[in-house]
N, C-alpha and C positions, 0 to 999 in steps of 0.2 A: 253312901258312897258319893264322893265329890270328884269332879273332874276339873282339872286345870288345863286350859288350852292356851298355848302360846303360838303366835304366828309371826313369821318373818318373811319379808318380800325382798328378793334380790333380782338383779338383771344379769343376763349372760348373752354372749354372742354365739349364734348357732350357724354352722356352715357344713357343707358336705366336703369330706376330705378323701382324696384317692388313697387306695391301699398301695403303698410303695412296693410291698412284696410281690403283688400281682404284676406290676409294671416291670420289676426286675426280672421276674420269671419269663414274662413275654419277651423282654429284650434278649434273654439268654436263648429262648427258642428261635428268635429271629437270627441270632448269631449262629446257631447250629445250622439253620437252613441256609444261611449265607455261606458257611463253611462247606456244606455239601455242594452247593452250586459252584463254588470256586474250585473244589476238589475235582469235580468232573468236568469243569471248564478248562482245566489246565491241559494244554495240548502237547507238552513235552513228555508225557507218560511217567512222570515222577523222577526224571533224571535231573540232578542238580547241575546247573550250568557252571557253578564255580568249582565244585569238587569232582564232578563226574560220577558221583555215587547214585545208585538207583534206589528209590524209596517205594515201598508198597503204597497202595491206595489208602490203607488204614493209617499209615504213618503221615502221609500228606494231609489227610483229613485232621489228624491230631494236631499237626503243626499249625494248620490254618485255624482250627478251632481254638487254640490257645490265644490267638489274637482276636478272633471274631466274637467269641462269647463275651469277654469283658467289654468290648466296644458296644455290643448290643445291649448289655446291661446298663452301661453308662447312658446310652441314648434313651432307654426306658426310664431311667431315673430322671433324666432331664425333662422328659415329657410329663412325668408325675409332678415334678417341681413346677412346671409351667401351669399345669392344671390346678395345683394347690394355690398358686398365686392368684389365678383368676377366680377361684372359689372364695378366696379371702375378700375380694371386692364385693361379692354377692352375699355376704353374711348378713344376718338380720339379728336384731336384738329381741329377746323374749324376757318375760317376767316369770320368775320362779317363786312359788309360794311354798314355804316350809311351814308345816303345821305339826305341832307336837301336842299330843294329848296324854296327860298324865292323870291316872286315877289314884285316888288316895282312899284307903279304907279307914273309917273312923270306928273301929271295933274295940 
């Protein structure tokens, strides 16, 4: 039995990358918390000043959440992008050795 070994050396850049999904979910959570704070911080009791209609607390929360959640997700995405850019500067170069062993039977 004979073995044939081939080796190839390459270089690659390695860096830590933030998980964008985690930052987007955290931004959505911050948006929900902000919507809750704004819902209960409204002093007019859910009465529209322009139409005079009265809205329930759930409706007010839904209206505010429609704007607060996307804004929170956008801010989370911006934070992830900033961290990604700063991680790009701290990348390092490593050597990768690819080794391939091939056995041949001479039977």
